[in-house]
DSSP file (Angstrom, degrees, kcal/mol; ACC not computed):
  #  RESIDUE AA STRUCTURE BP1 BP2  ACC     N-H-->O    O-->H-N    N-H-->O    O-->H-N    TCO  KAPPA ALPHA  PHI   PSI    X-CA   Y-CA   Z-CA
    1    1 A M              0   0    0      0, 0.0     2,-0.2     0, 0.0     3,-0.0   0.000 360.0 360.0 360.0 142.0  -85.1   35.5   84.5
    2    2 A T     >  -     0   0    0      1,-0.1     4,-2.4     0, 0.0     5,-0.2  -0.556 360.0-113.6 -93.5 152.4  -87.9   37.4   82.9
    3    3 A L  H  > S+     0   0    0      1,-0.2     4,-2.5     2,-0.2    -1,-0.1   0.897 118.4  55.9 -53.3 -40.5  -87.4   40.1   80.3
    4    4 A K  H  > S+     0   0    0      1,-0.2     4,-1.2     2,-0.2    -1,-0.2   0.961 108.5  46.0 -60.9 -47.2  -88.7   42.7   82.7
    5    5 A E  H  > S+     0   0    0      1,-0.2     4,-1.2     2,-0.2    -1,-0.2   0.905 113.5  50.7 -61.9 -36.7  -86.1   41.7   85.4
    6    6 A M  H  X S+     0   0    0     -4,-2.4     4,-3.1     1,-0.2    -1,-0.2   0.847  98.9  66.0 -67.3 -32.3  -83.5   41.8   82.7
    7    7 A E  H  X S+     0   0    0     -4,-2.5     4,-2.2     1,-0.2    -1,-0.2   0.909 100.4  49.6 -58.2 -45.5  -84.5   45.3   81.6
    8    8 A K  H  X S+     0   0    0     -4,-1.2     4,-1.0     2,-0.2    -1,-0.2   0.890 112.2  47.9 -49.5 -46.5  -83.4   46.8   84.9
    9    9 A Q  H >X S+     0   0    0     -4,-1.2     4,-0.7     1,-0.2     3,-0.6   0.925 110.8  51.4 -69.1 -41.6  -80.1   45.2   84.8
   10   10 A L  H >< S+     0   0    0     -4,-3.1     3,-0.9     1,-0.3    -1,-0.2   0.887 109.6  49.4 -61.0 -36.5  -79.5   46.2   81.1
   11   11 A L  H 3< S+     0   0    0     -4,-2.2    -1,-0.3     1,-0.3    -2,-0.2   0.750 103.7  59.9 -71.4 -20.3  -80.3   49.8   81.9
   12   12 A A  H << S+     0   0    0     -4,-1.0    -1,-0.3    -3,-0.6    -2,-0.2   0.653  88.2  99.1 -80.2 -16.2  -78.0   49.8   84.8
   13   13 A L  S << S-     0   0    0     -3,-0.9    -3,-0.0    -4,-0.7     2,-0.0  -0.339  79.8-106.5 -76.5 155.5  -74.9   48.9   82.4
   14   14 A T     >  -     0   0    0      1,-0.1     4,-3.2     4,-0.0     5,-0.2  -0.214  36.4-101.1 -68.4 164.2  -72.4   51.4   81.1
   15   15 A N  H  > S+     0   0    0      2,-0.2     4,-3.2     1,-0.2     5,-0.2   0.936 125.6  51.5 -52.5 -48.0  -72.6   52.5   77.5
   16   16 A V  H  > S+     0   0    0      2,-0.2     4,-2.0     1,-0.2    -1,-0.2   0.934 110.3  47.5 -50.6 -55.3  -69.7   50.2   76.7
   17   17 A E  H  > S+     0   0    0      1,-0.2     4,-2.6     2,-0.2    -2,-0.2   0.891 111.2  50.4 -59.2 -48.2  -71.3   47.2   78.4
   18   18 A K  H  X S+     0   0    0     -4,-3.2     4,-2.6     2,-0.2    -1,-0.2   0.954 108.8  52.3 -64.0 -43.9  -74.6   47.9   76.6
   19   19 A A  H  X S+     0   0    0     -4,-3.2     4,-2.2    -5,-0.2    -2,-0.2   0.918 112.4  46.5 -53.8 -40.1  -72.8   48.0   73.2
   20   20 A L  H  X S+     0   0    0     -4,-2.0     4,-2.5     2,-0.2    -1,-0.2   0.868 110.1  52.0 -67.4 -36.9  -71.2   44.7   74.0
   21   21 A A  H  X S+     0   0    0     -4,-2.6     4,-2.1     2,-0.2    -2,-0.2   0.911 109.8  49.9 -62.6 -44.3  -74.5   43.2   75.1
   22   22 A I  H  X S+     0   0    0     -4,-2.6     4,-3.2     2,-0.2    -2,-0.2   0.923 109.3  53.3 -57.0 -48.1  -76.0   44.4   71.7
   23   23 A Q  H  X S+     0   0    0     -4,-2.2     4,-3.2     1,-0.2    -1,-0.2   0.913 109.5  46.3 -52.7 -49.3  -73.1   42.7   69.9
   24   24 A I  H  X S+     0   0    0     -4,-2.5     4,-2.3     2,-0.2    -1,-0.2   0.894 112.7  50.5 -64.4 -36.8  -73.6   39.4   71.7
   25   25 A L  H  X S+     0   0    0     -4,-2.1     4,-2.3     2,-0.2    -2,-0.2   0.976 112.8  46.0 -63.4 -54.9  -77.5   39.6   71.0
   26   26 A V  H  X S+     0   0    0     -4,-3.2     4,-2.6     1,-0.2     5,-0.3   0.939 113.9  49.9 -60.0 -46.4  -76.9   40.3   67.2
   27   27 A Q  H  X>S+     0   0    0     -4,-3.2     4,-1.1     1,-0.2     5,-0.8   0.883 110.9  47.7 -55.5 -40.6  -74.3   37.5   67.0
   28   28 A S  H  <5S+     0   0    0     -4,-2.3    -1,-0.2     1,-0.2    -2,-0.2   0.831 113.9  48.7 -71.4 -31.5  -76.5   35.0   68.6
   29   29 A L  H  <5S+     0   0    0     -4,-2.3    -2,-0.2     1,-0.2    -1,-0.2   0.884 121.7  32.5 -72.7 -39.0  -79.4   36.0   66.4
   30   30 A T  H  <5S-     0   0    0     -4,-2.6    -2,-0.2     2,-0.2    -1,-0.2   0.468  96.7-135.9 -89.8  -8.1  -77.4   35.8   63.2
   31   31 A N  T  <5 +     0   0    0     -4,-1.1     2,-0.5    -5,-0.3    -3,-0.2   0.752  63.6 126.7  50.3  29.9  -75.2   33.1   64.3
   32   32 A V      < -     0   0    0     -5,-0.8     2,-0.5    -6,-0.3    -1,-0.2  -0.978  43.7-161.4-115.0 116.4  -72.2   34.9   62.8
   33   33 A W    >   -     0   0    0     -2,-0.5     3,-2.0     3,-0.4    -9,-0.0  -0.903  20.1-122.9-108.2 117.2  -69.4   35.4   65.4
   34   34 A Q  T 3  S+     0   0    0     -2,-0.5    56,-0.1     1,-0.3     3,-0.1  -0.302  96.7   4.6 -54.5 127.6  -66.7   38.0   64.8
   35   35 A G  T 3  S+     0   0    0      1,-0.2    15,-2.8    14,-0.1     2,-0.4   0.454 111.7  97.8  78.5  -1.3  -63.3   36.3   64.8
   36   36 A I  E <   +A   49   0A   0     -3,-2.0    -3,-0.4    13,-0.2     2,-0.3  -0.969  45.9 174.6-123.8 137.4  -64.7   32.7   65.2
   37   37 A E  E     -A   48   0A   0     11,-2.5    11,-2.8    -2,-0.4     2,-0.4  -0.985  22.6-149.2-138.7 149.1  -65.2   30.4   62.3
   38   38 A K        -     0   0    0     -2,-0.3     2,-0.4     9,-0.2     9,-0.1  -0.976  21.0-174.0-116.2 134.3  -66.3   26.6   61.9
   39   39 A T    >   -     0   0    0      3,-0.5     3,-2.2    -2,-0.4     6,-0.5  -0.984  27.4-120.1-128.2 112.1  -64.6   24.9   58.9
   40   40 A T  T 3  S+     0   0    0     -2,-0.4     3,-0.1     1,-0.3    -2,-0.0  -0.322 101.6  19.0 -58.9 135.8  -65.6   21.5   57.9
   41   41 A G  T 3  S+     0   0    0      1,-0.2     2,-0.5     0, 0.0    -1,-0.3   0.474 104.3 104.7  84.7   4.9  -62.5   19.0   58.0
   42   42 A V  S X  S-     0   0    0     -3,-2.2     3,-1.4     1,-0.2    -3,-0.5  -0.955 102.7 -23.2-118.9 113.8  -60.6   21.7   60.4
   43   43 A C  G >  S-     0   0    0     -2,-0.5     3,-2.1     1,-0.2    -1,-0.2   0.913 120.9 -60.6  51.9  45.2  -60.4   20.6   64.1
   44   44 A G  G 3  S-     0   0    0      1,-0.3    -1,-0.2    -3,-0.1    -4,-0.1   0.664  92.3 -66.1  59.0  19.8  -63.4   18.4   63.6
   45   45 A G  G <  S+     0   0    0     -3,-1.4    -1,-0.3    -6,-0.5    -2,-0.2   0.458  93.8 150.2  80.9   1.3  -65.6   21.4   62.6
   46   46 A D    <   -     0   0    0     -3,-2.1    -7,-0.4    -4,-0.2     2,-0.3  -0.265  59.9 -86.3 -66.3 155.1  -65.3   22.9   66.0
   47   47 A A        +     0   0    0     -9,-0.1     9,-3.4    -3,-0.1    10,-0.4  -0.467  58.4 179.5 -61.2 120.3  -65.5   26.6   66.5
   48   48 A C  E     -AB  37  55A   0    -11,-2.8   -11,-2.5    -2,-0.3     2,-0.2  -0.807  39.2 -89.6-123.9 161.2  -61.9   28.1   66.1
   49   49 A I  E >   -A   36   0A   0      5,-2.3     3,-1.8    -2,-0.3     5,-0.3  -0.558  67.7 -90.2 -66.0 134.3  -60.3   31.4   66.2
   50   50 A V  T 3  S+     0   0    0    -15,-2.8    -1,-0.1     1,-0.3     3,-0.1  -0.155 109.4  10.7 -58.0 140.1  -60.5   32.7   62.7
   51   51 A N  T 3  S+     0   0    0      1,-0.2    -1,-0.3    -3,-0.1     2,-0.3   0.718 116.9  86.3  60.2  25.1  -57.5   31.7   60.4
   52   52 A T  S <  S-     0   0    0     -3,-1.8    -1,-0.2     2,-0.1    -4,-0.1  -0.824  78.9-128.2-129.6 178.3  -56.1   29.2   63.1
   53   53 A R  S    S+     0   0    0     -2,-0.3    -3,-0.1    -3,-0.1    -2,-0.0  -0.078  70.9 120.3-109.5  26.7  -56.5   25.8   64.2
   54   54 A I        -     0   0    0     -5,-0.3    -5,-2.3     4,-0.0     2,-0.2  -0.819  55.1-145.8 -93.1 105.1  -57.1   26.9   67.8
   55   55 A P  B >>  -B   48   0A   0      0, 0.0     4,-1.3     0, 0.0     3,-0.5  -0.454  16.2-131.1 -75.3 147.0  -60.6   25.8   69.0
   56   56 A V  H 3> S+     0   0    0     -9,-3.4     4,-2.9     1,-0.2     5,-0.2   0.878 108.8  60.0 -51.9 -39.6  -62.6   27.8   71.4
   57   57 A W  H 3> S+     0   0    0    -10,-0.4     4,-2.4     1,-0.2    -1,-0.2   0.856 101.9  53.7 -58.7 -35.6  -63.1   24.6   73.5
   58   58 A S  H <> S+     0   0    0     -3,-0.5     4,-2.4     2,-0.2    -1,-0.2   0.946 109.7  46.9 -68.1 -44.7  -59.3   24.4   74.0
   59   59 A L  H  X S+     0   0    0     -4,-1.3     4,-2.2     2,-0.2    -2,-0.2   0.947 112.2  49.8 -59.4 -50.8  -59.2   28.1   75.3
   60   60 A V  H  X S+     0   0    0     -4,-2.9     4,-2.2     1,-0.2    -1,-0.2   0.937 108.1  55.6 -51.8 -45.9  -62.2   27.5   77.7
   61   61 A S  H  X S+     0   0    0     -4,-2.4     4,-1.8     1,-0.3    -1,-0.2   0.907 103.8  51.9 -60.9 -43.9  -60.4   24.5   78.9
   62   62 A D  H  <>S+     0   0    0     -4,-2.4     5,-2.2     1,-0.2    -1,-0.3   0.893 109.7  51.3 -59.0 -34.7  -57.3   26.4   79.8
   63   63 A R  H ><5S+     0   0    0     -4,-2.2     3,-1.3     1,-0.2    -2,-0.2   0.872 105.2  54.0 -62.9 -36.7  -59.5   28.8   81.7
   64   64 A H  H 3<5S+     0   0    0     -4,-2.2    -1,-0.2     1,-0.3    -2,-0.2   0.824 104.3  56.8 -61.3 -34.2  -61.0   25.9   83.5
   65   65 A L  T 3<5S-     0   0    0     -4,-1.8    -1,-0.3    -5,-0.2    -2,-0.2   0.553 126.1-103.4 -76.1  -5.2  -57.5   24.9   84.5
   66   66 A G  T < 5 +     0   0    0     -3,-1.3     2,-0.3     1,-0.3    -3,-0.2   0.518  68.3 151.2  96.4   7.2  -57.0   28.3   86.0
   67   67 A R      < -     0   0    0     -5,-2.2    -1,-0.3    -6,-0.2    -2,-0.1  -0.567  39.8-133.1 -77.3 136.6  -54.9   30.0   83.4
   68   68 A S     >  -     0   0    0     -2,-0.3     4,-2.4     1,-0.1     5,-0.2  -0.306  25.3-106.1 -81.8 165.4  -55.3   33.7   83.1
   69   69 A D  H  > S+     0   0    0      1,-0.2     4,-2.8     2,-0.2     5,-0.2   0.875 122.5  55.3 -59.2 -35.4  -55.8   35.5   79.8
   70   70 A A  H  > S+     0   0    0      1,-0.2     4,-2.0     2,-0.2    -1,-0.2   0.904 107.9  48.3 -71.2 -39.3  -52.3   36.8   80.0
   71   71 A E  H  > S+     0   0    0      2,-0.2     4,-2.2     1,-0.2    -1,-0.2   0.882 111.9  49.2 -62.4 -36.1  -51.0   33.2   80.4
   72   72 A I  H  X S+     0   0    0     -4,-2.4     4,-1.8     2,-0.2    -2,-0.2   0.931 109.8  51.7 -64.2 -47.1  -53.1   32.0   77.4
   73   73 A L  H  < S+     0   0    0     -4,-2.8     6,-0.3     1,-0.2    -2,-0.2   0.882 110.4  49.4 -57.0 -41.0  -51.8   34.9   75.3
   74   74 A K  H  < S+     0   0    0     -4,-2.0    -1,-0.2     1,-0.2    -2,-0.2   0.907 110.5  49.1 -64.9 -41.5  -48.3   33.9   76.2
   75   75 A A  H  < S+     0   0    0     -4,-2.2    -1,-0.2     1,-0.3    -2,-0.2   0.784 120.8  37.7 -66.3 -28.2  -49.0   30.2   75.3
   76   76 A F    ><  +     0   0    0     -4,-1.8     3,-2.8    -5,-0.1    -1,-0.3  -0.645  68.7 177.0-125.0  72.7  -50.5   31.3   72.0
   77   77 A P  T 3  S+     0   0    0      0, 0.0    -1,-0.1     0, 0.0    -2,-0.1   0.634  77.3  64.6 -61.3 -13.7  -48.4   34.2   70.7
   78   78 A S  T 3  S+     0   0    0     -3,-0.1     2,-0.1     2,-0.1    -5,-0.1   0.689  90.0  84.7 -82.7 -16.0  -50.4   34.4   67.5
   79   79 A L    <   -     0   0    0     -3,-2.8     2,-0.2    -6,-0.3    -3,-0.1  -0.488  65.5-149.4 -80.6 153.3  -53.6   35.3   69.4
   80   80 A S     >  -     0   0    0     -2,-0.1     4,-1.5     1,-0.0     3,-0.2  -0.733  32.4-105.7-112.7 169.5  -54.7   38.8   70.5
   81   81 A A  H  > S+     0   0    0      1,-0.2     4,-2.1    -2,-0.2     5,-0.1   0.858 122.3  56.7 -59.9 -37.8  -56.6   40.0   73.4
   82   82 A L  H  > S+     0   0    0      1,-0.2     4,-2.4     2,-0.2     5,-0.3   0.889 100.4  58.0 -62.2 -42.2  -59.5   40.6   71.0
   83   83 A D  H  > S+     0   0    0      1,-0.2     4,-2.8     2,-0.2    -1,-0.2   0.927 106.8  47.5 -52.6 -46.2  -59.4   37.0   70.0
   84   84 A L  H  X S+     0   0    0     -4,-1.5     4,-2.7     2,-0.2    -1,-0.2   0.884 109.0  52.8 -64.1 -40.2  -60.0   36.0   73.6
   85   85 A V  H  X S+     0   0    0     -4,-2.1     4,-1.7     2,-0.2    -1,-0.2   0.895 112.6  46.2 -65.0 -38.1  -62.9   38.4   74.0
   86   86 A N  H  X S+     0   0    0     -4,-2.4     4,-2.6     2,-0.2     5,-0.2   0.923 114.3  48.5 -69.3 -43.7  -64.5   36.8   70.8
   87   87 A A  H  X S+     0   0    0     -4,-2.8     4,-3.6    -5,-0.3    -2,-0.2   0.949 111.8  47.5 -55.8 -50.9  -63.8   33.4   72.1
   88   88 A W  H  X S+     0   0    0     -4,-2.7     4,-2.0     2,-0.2    -1,-0.2   0.825 112.8  49.1 -63.7 -34.8  -65.2   34.1   75.5
   89   89 A A  H  X S+     0   0    0     -4,-1.7     4,-2.1     2,-0.2     5,-0.2   0.917 113.1  48.1 -70.3 -48.6  -68.4   35.7   73.9
   90   90 A Y  H  X S+     0   0    0     -4,-2.6     4,-1.5     2,-0.2    -2,-0.2   0.954 113.3  47.8 -54.1 -52.9  -68.8   32.6   71.6
   91   91 A A  H  < S+     0   0    0     -4,-3.6     7,-0.2    -5,-0.2    -2,-0.2   0.910 110.2  50.5 -63.8 -42.1  -68.4   30.2   74.6
   92   92 A N  H >< S+     0   0    0     -4,-2.0     3,-0.6     1,-0.2    -1,-0.2   0.861 113.6  45.2 -59.7 -39.1  -70.8   32.0   76.8
   93   93 A A  H 3< S+     0   0    0     -4,-2.1    -1,-0.2     1,-0.2    -2,-0.2   0.708 126.5  32.0 -72.0 -26.5  -73.4   32.0   73.9
   94   94 A H  T >X S+     0   0    0     -4,-1.5     4,-2.7    -5,-0.2     3,-0.5  -0.224  73.4 144.9-131.4  40.6  -72.7   28.3   73.2
   95   95 A A  H <> S+     0   0    0     -3,-0.6     4,-2.4     1,-0.2     5,-0.2   0.855  72.3  50.5 -57.6 -37.9  -71.8   27.0   76.6
   96   96 A E  H 3> S+     0   0    0      2,-0.2     4,-2.1     1,-0.2    -1,-0.2   0.861 112.6  48.7 -71.7 -35.7  -73.4   23.5   76.1
   97   97 A E  H <> S+     0   0    0     -3,-0.5     4,-2.4     2,-0.2    -2,-0.2   0.964 114.1  46.3 -66.2 -47.8  -71.4   23.0   72.7
   98   98 A I  H  X S+     0   0    0     -4,-2.7     4,-1.9    -7,-0.2    -2,-0.2   0.879 112.9  47.9 -64.9 -40.5  -68.2   24.1   74.3
   99   99 A E  H  X S+     0   0    0     -4,-2.4     4,-2.7    -5,-0.2    -1,-0.2   0.887 112.3  51.0 -70.7 -38.2  -68.6   21.9   77.4
  100  100 A Q  H  X S+     0   0    0     -4,-2.1     4,-2.6    -5,-0.2    -2,-0.2   0.928 109.6  49.4 -63.9 -44.2  -69.5   18.8   75.1
  101  101 A A  H  X S+     0   0    0     -4,-2.4     4,-1.9     2,-0.2    -1,-0.2   0.872 111.6  49.2 -66.4 -32.4  -66.4   19.4   73.0
  102  102 A I  H  X S+     0   0    0     -4,-1.9     4,-2.3     2,-0.2    -2,-0.2   0.964 112.2  48.9 -63.4 -48.5  -64.3   19.6   76.2
  103  103 A R  H  X S+     0   0    0     -4,-2.7     4,-2.1     1,-0.2    -2,-0.2   0.904 112.0  47.4 -52.9 -48.0  -65.8   16.4   77.4
  104  104 A E  H  X S+     0   0    0     -4,-2.6     4,-1.8     1,-0.2    -1,-0.2   0.828 112.7  48.8 -66.6 -33.9  -65.3   14.5   74.1
  105  105 A N  H  X S+     0   0    0     -4,-1.9     4,-2.0     2,-0.2    -1,-0.2   0.791 107.8  54.0 -77.5 -29.2  -61.7   15.6   73.8
  106  106 A N  H  X S+     0   0    0     -4,-2.3     4,-1.3     2,-0.2    -2,-0.2   0.869 109.1  51.1 -64.3 -37.8  -61.0   14.6   77.4
  107  107 A E  H  X>S+     0   0    0     -4,-2.1     5,-2.7     2,-0.2     4,-0.6   0.925 109.1  49.6 -60.9 -50.8  -62.4   11.2   76.5
  108  108 A I  H ><5S+     0   0    0     -4,-1.8     3,-1.0     1,-0.2    -2,-0.2   0.898 112.8  47.0 -53.8 -49.1  -60.1   11.0   73.5
  109  109 A M  H 3<5S+     0   0    0     -4,-2.0    -1,-0.2     1,-0.3    -2,-0.2   0.803 113.1  49.0 -69.8 -29.2  -57.1   11.9   75.6
  110  110 A L  H 3<5S-     0   0    0     -4,-1.3    -1,-0.3    -3,-0.2    -2,-0.2   0.499 112.8-118.9 -89.4  -6.5  -58.0    9.5   78.3
  111  111 A G  T <<5       0   0    0     -3,-1.0    -3,-0.2    -4,-0.6    -2,-0.1   0.718 360.0 360.0  80.1  23.6  -58.5    6.7   75.8
  112  112 A N      <       0   0    0     -5,-2.7    -4,-0.2    -6,-0.1    -5,-0.1   0.423 360.0 360.0 -99.0 360.0  -62.1    6.1   76.6
């Protein structure tokens, strides 16, 4: 997609959607993700929900298994809806990293 093509789509967004798009762009440029942290020695250094040991890849994996946000929040009572919004934004911006982490963890679980 070219920037010119994207411009038309961006202008069609609501103000709330535009604000979210700006937030995602700023986060990707600064590599600072609200509510997400990577800590050496914690969960293998994977991106986690801040102040938890819940990796983003694990939440994305739950989604791949068909779990809804409501089901995920019920399974992780310490998480908020905002935590999931932050996780999905990070996962969208770092799709390759997240998919690689899912593959690696599946291999570990399968003993490969």
